[in-house]
N, C-alpha and C positions, 0 to 999 in steps of 0.2 A: 351148207351151201349146195349140197348135192340134191339129186332128185329123190333121195330116200325120204325126205320130209314132205314131198309133194303129194298132196291129196286132191286128185282131180275131181272137181265138182261141176265146173263150167266147161263145156267143150271148147277146145281151141278153134273150132270151126266158126265160133261167134266172131265175125269179122266186121260187124256194124254194131252201133250202140243199141238200136232196137232189139237185135238178137241178144246182145250181152245183157241188157237190163231184164228182159224176160227170162233169160237163162238163169241168172243169179236168183231171181225171185222163185223160180221153180225148184232150184237146187237147195236153197237155204231157208225159204219160207219165213217162219216167225222168229228166226234168229236175229239178233240185233245187228244192223248194218252200220249205224252211226250213232254215237252217243256224244252229246254235248254236255260238258261238265265244267262249270266255272264257279268258283266260290261266291261270286257276287250275283249270280244269275240262276234262274230255275233250270234244273236238269231237263234235257229233252233227248228222247231216243226215237229211232225209227227202225223198223225191221226191214228185211229184204223185200217181203211181200208188200209192206206199206210204201216202201220207196217206189216200187213199180206203180202202185195205185196213185200215189200223190204226184209222181212225175207225169203219169198219163193224164191226170186232171189238168195240170198246168200246160202240158203239151196240147191238149184239146183247146184250152183257153187261148194259147198263142195262135193256133190254127184259126180260131174264130176271129182273131184280131188281124188276120191277113198274113201271118208269118208262115214260112214254109222253107223248102229247100233253098239254101243260099242266103236266107235272111240273116242279117247280123244282129245278134242280141247281146248287149253288154249287161253285166251285172257286177255290183259291188257288194261283197259279203265277206265276213270273217269265216274262218273254218267253223262250219256249223251244219246242222241238218238242212237248213235252207239253201246253203251253197250247193250241197249235193243234189237236192231235188231240182234246183234250177238248172244245173249242168246237165243232168239226165234228161230233163224235159226238152231243153233246147236241142240236145244231140239226137234224140229219138225221132224228131220230125225233119231232120236234115238241115236245120238251121245251124248257124255258126256261133258257137259259144265264145264270147270275148270276156273272160274274167278280168276285172280291173283291180289293180293294186289299191288297197285301202290307204296306202302311204302317199298317193298322188296329191299334190297341192293343186290349188285352183287352176293355175296357168297350165300345169302339166295335164290335168284332167281334161281341160278343153282341147288341148293339143291331141291327146290320145283319142278322145271321142270323135274329133274331126278326122284324124288319120284312119281310124278303124271303120268309118262309115256305118256305125250302128244305127239301126232303125228304132230299136227300143232299148230302154235301160231300166233294170230292176235294182232297187237300192235298199239295202238293209238299213233301217232307220237309225238304230243305235249300235255303235261299235266302240268299245272301250270308253263309253261315256260321251262320245261325240255324236252329234246329229248329222248324219250323212245326207239326208234329204236337204237339210239347210245348206250343207257344204256344196251340193250340186247346184242349188238355187243361186248361191253366191257366185259360183263359177260361171253360171249361165244367167246373167241378169235379164235376158230377154224372156225368160220364163214368166216373169211377172206381168207381161203383157199378153200372155197366151191363155185362153180359157179352154180351148179344145185341142185339136190336132196341132202339133208344133210346126212352126215355120221359122227357123232360126238360121240366120246367115252364118253364124259362128260354127254351127254343126248342121249343115244343110240336109242331111239324110235322117236326122233324129225326129221321130214323130211322136213319141210318148216316153214319159218317165213315170214309174210307179214306185211307191214305197208304202210302208205300213204306219199305223199310229194315227193320232188325232192332230188337228191343226197343221196339216201339211202346207208347205209353201205353195203359193199360187203357181199353177203350171205343172205341179207334181200330182199325179192322180193317185187315188187310193188303190191298194192291191185288189180290193173288191171289184173295182172297175175291170181289171184284167180278167178276173175269174168269172165275172158275171155271165159270160156267154159260153162257158165251158160245156154246158150240157147241150148246146146246140150242135155240137160235133159229136157224133156217136162213135162207138168202138169200131164199127166197120170202117168208117172213114180213116180213123187213126191207123188201123191195121193196113189199109190200102196205102197210106202215106209211108208207113214204115217199110212196106215191101219195096218201095222205090228208092230206098237209101242203099247206096253201094259203097264198098270199101274205098273206092277212089274219090268219094265225096269229101269235101273239107268238113271237119267237125269242130275245130277250135282254132283260135288265133291268140297266141300268148305274147303280151307286150313285155319287152325286156330292153335292156340297154347295157352297153359296155361302160367301162369307167370313164371313157372320153366321148361316148357316142350318144346320139339322139335315140329315143325309144324306137324300136322296130317291131312290127307285127310278124310273128313267126307262124306260118301256116302248118297245120297237120291234118291228115285225113283219117277217117274211121279205121281203115285197115291197118295203117301204120301204128296208130295209138294202141289198138288192141293187140297187135303183134308184140309190141313192147310190153304191154300189160302182162300177157301170157309168159313172155320171157322172164320178166322180173318176178312173176309169181313162182316160176320154177327155181329161180336163183335164191330167193329169200326163204328162210325157214319159217314160213307163216303156217299157223295151225287154225283150222276151221273152229269157230266158237271162241277163240281167244280174242283178246282186246289189245290193240296196239295204238299208241298215241301218234298223232300227226304232228311232227316236230317242226314242220315248215309250212308256210302259207300255201294253201291250195290254189291261189290265183297265180302261182308260178309252177313250172314243170316239176320242181322238186317235191312239192307237197302232193301234187296230183299223181305223179308216177312212182315215187318212192314210198308212198303211204296209201292214199285213197284207193286207186284203181287195183293194185295188187291185192290189197285187203279185200275188196269186193269180190275179186275173182276167187279168192281163197275161202270165202265165207267167214272172214274174220271181221270183227267190229273195229271201226276207226274212232278213236277217242279224240274229240275236238275241244278246244278252248279258244277264247278270243285272243289271248296273249300267246304267241308262239315264241320261237327263239330269234325273233327278228332283230333283237339288240345284241345278239352274240357276234363275236368276231367272224364266225363262220358265215352267218347271214350277211354280214357287211362285206364279204368278199376278201377278207384279209387272211393271211396265213396264220396258223395256230402256234401258240407257244407249246413247249414240250408238255407241260402239265395239262394242256387242253387237247392234246393230240387225238384225232378222231379215230381211235382204234375201234373197229367194228365189234359188235357183240359176237360172242361165240357162235360160229356157224354162218356168219354173214360174210359176203365177199368183201375184199379190200378194194373198194371202188377206186378207179383212177380218174381218167378224164371223161367228161360228159358236158352237155350243153343243151340249151333249150332247143336248138336246131336238130339234135339227135334224140329228143324226147327222153332226156336223162343220160345216165352213164353208158358209154359205148365200149368201155374197157375196164379191166381190173387186173390187180397184180398179185404176185405170190408173196410179197412182203410189203410192209408199210413204207419203208424208205430204203433207198440204195445209197451207200456211202458216196458222197460227192454230188448227189442229186437229191437234195432234201425237200424239194418243193411239192412233190406229188408221188404217190406210189407208181411203180413202173407199169407200163402198158404191156403186160405179159400175155393177156388174153383179150381178144376182141369179141364183142357181142355178136350173136347170130344176126346175119343179114348185113353186116357192115364190112367194108374194106377200108384199111387205113394205110397211108404211106407218109413218108417224110420227103418233101420235095424242095427243090431249089427255086430260085426266082423265075425260072422258065417252066415251072410245074413238072420238072423231070425228077425221078427218084434220085436221092443223094447216094453217094458211096458209103460203104460201111464206116461207121464212126463219125460221119460228117453231120453237120447241123443244118436243119432246114425247117420249113413249116409243116406241121402235122395237118394232113388233109384227109377228109373222110367222105365216103359215099355209101349208099345202101338204100334198101327199101324204106326204112323208117326215117331217113333223112328228110327234113322239110322240103316240100316241092318248091318253095320260094318264100320270099318276104313280101308282104303286102305293099303294093305300089312301087316296088323296086325291081329293076331289071336283073335277071339272073347273072348277066355278064360281070356284074360288080362283085359277086360273091361266090360264083362257081367257076371251075375250070372248064375248058372245052370238052373234057371227057367226063364231066359230071361230079368231080370232087368238090367239096365245100372248103373254102378258105377259113380255117378255124381261128387263125391268128395266134395259135399256140406254136411254140418252137420246141423242137425235139431232136434227139440224136438216135439213129438206129444202130443197135448192137445185136447182130444176128436177128432173131425173131422178136427181140425186146426193143421197145421204144422208151427212151428216157426223156421226161419233160424238163426243159431248161428255162422256161419263162414265156411271157407274152411278147409277140413281135412288136406291137405298138408301145409297149411299156419299157423296152430296152433303152437305157440311158447311155449316151456316148460322151465320155468325159476323158479329156486328154488322149483321144484316139483309141480308148479302150471301151468295150461294151460291158455294161453292168446290168444284171437282172435285179430290179428292185425287190422282187419277191424273195430272192436268195438272201439279200441283206436283211430284209424284214424278218425272215425266219430266224436268223441268228440273233437279231436284236430282241425278239420276243422270248428268247431263252435267258435273257439277262435279268438279274435281280431287280425287282421294282417296276419292270416294264409290263404294262397291260397290253398295249398294241403299239405298232410303229408303222409309219408310212414313209417310204423313201422315194424321192422325186429328183428330177434334174431341172434346175432353173438356169436361164441363159447366163453365160459367163464369157467375157471377152477373151480371157486367156485359155480356158479349158474347154470352151464350147458349151458344155453344161457343167454346172457345179452340183455335186452330189450332196443333197440336204435331207434331213430326216425330221418328221414330226413325231413326237413321242408322247403317248398317253400313259401316265404312271398308274400303277395299281392303287386302289383305294387306300388312303392313309399313308402312302409312301411318296418319297421324292426321288428324283433322278438327277444326276449331275452330268452335263455334257462331257466333261473331261473323263469321268469314269467310264461312260459309254464308249468314248473314242478309244480309250486304253483297252477295254475288254474286247472290243471288236478287232483291234489290231492283233490280238492273240489268235483269232480264228479266221480272219479274212485277209486276202491280199490287200496291200496298202491302198491300191486304187479303188477298192470296193468299200472302203471306210468313209462314211459321210464326213464332209468337212465342217458342216454347220448343223446345229440341232435346235429345234424349237419345241418347248414343252407346251402341250395343249390339253384341255379337258376332253372327256368323251363327248360332251355336248357340243364342242366346237368342231368336231369332225363333220365336214359337209357331206351330205348324202344325196344321191340321185333318187328319182322316184322308185327305181328298182331296189333301193336300199343298199346299193353298192356305194363305195366311197367315190365322191366327185373329185377325182384327182386333179383335174384342171383347176377347179375352184380352190382346192387345197394348195396347189402350186402358187396361185396368185396370193393366197394368204401368207405363205411362207416368204415369198419374195418381198411382200410389204413389211413383214416383221423383221426381216433381215436387212431392210433398207436397200433392196435391189429392185424395187418395182419400177 
């Protein structure tokens, strides 16, 4: 975890992506930057030097098609060489990269495309056997009436969609159309464009959602993203020339910031595959059972809290868990450039041992959410409302749950995550989700959805008895509903759709 493993190759003065991309190409040259390896598909690799060349070609093509600083370009791609080339090409001309989740359904895809104001959309044709060009066409039926530049009321700023392969749906152009004019933009013009990119320019917008919220576009600038990249590069024991798998989708901050960008800075190869850990309980936003505990590899930090708005983890702990606070490692250390406090409802620091909202501010914090006023998410003095609740004990902050998730039952506050943590340590339980449904007597009735492990069964009475041994009585769910993994409703961000799950439980318990 220390600087002893740090092998500087890319100067930390690289504060824009044009500088960064050229620097890694110069430093690592013909070393492999990205390797795509999937049992069902041909292997593909790209070196650092080739990444610079290929992203420059696509960058010139985008410039030829009218893109430039501030142009919003969306792309749908799995973890792949193509994803990395597209991200780098968009970033190096000052356009805004908007990577879109491959998990978006038609309705959500249209909503995000409209919300994000993208001008162009690059679509990987096949992902996990699904035709994504066809999926886009089905989501945007107006494409079938468009032969040239798009004019769609559903997505009024979208002018073109490109994909690869034969027999593309009407309105979706071939990738060759995008690349056809690349040679009309010479190296001198590309360099002139790159020279006008500044650390304060926006580079990307990541769409995410909370368990109860609509998707939101989180903005980040060149300087902030690369400052975090260099910080994470120093914290992670990455070795130049080694290969590290990307275990999370790169269309989210986790995949970009914990894998791809630090690897690039270190001269390490990122191993990609179409299938990631998206079906794990970690990816679904659930707490982990004891056997699944995410103990970091030797030498890695014990990451605590982080979020899309902070471009990854902003804290780490000295131990995995503190007795009585099982939900998250303690916030013993705060990342460079961040300030963190625990505040009351008036945004004032709480007293020692008191509970409040964890608030964060700093250079790498998002400058804002697309189309949303700052007042709804930031305090007057610039702290971001994380929605995480914590207690301050000296210099240490202990996480106790999510503000919006707290359940009030019979005048007592219950953290669902705390109960879920205990449930997932019980025999036969794969995952558990604890919610509150309206109840005339108690205000909210504590109920649990339980997913058994494969081949096992769980009995509500046994669960109730076991939880009574380790939790206060008011924290023990009164009702239990056994469901399959496939029945767990998910948001486009792959988090559990708790509101939808709450409705499902109320219906099955006859309380709808």
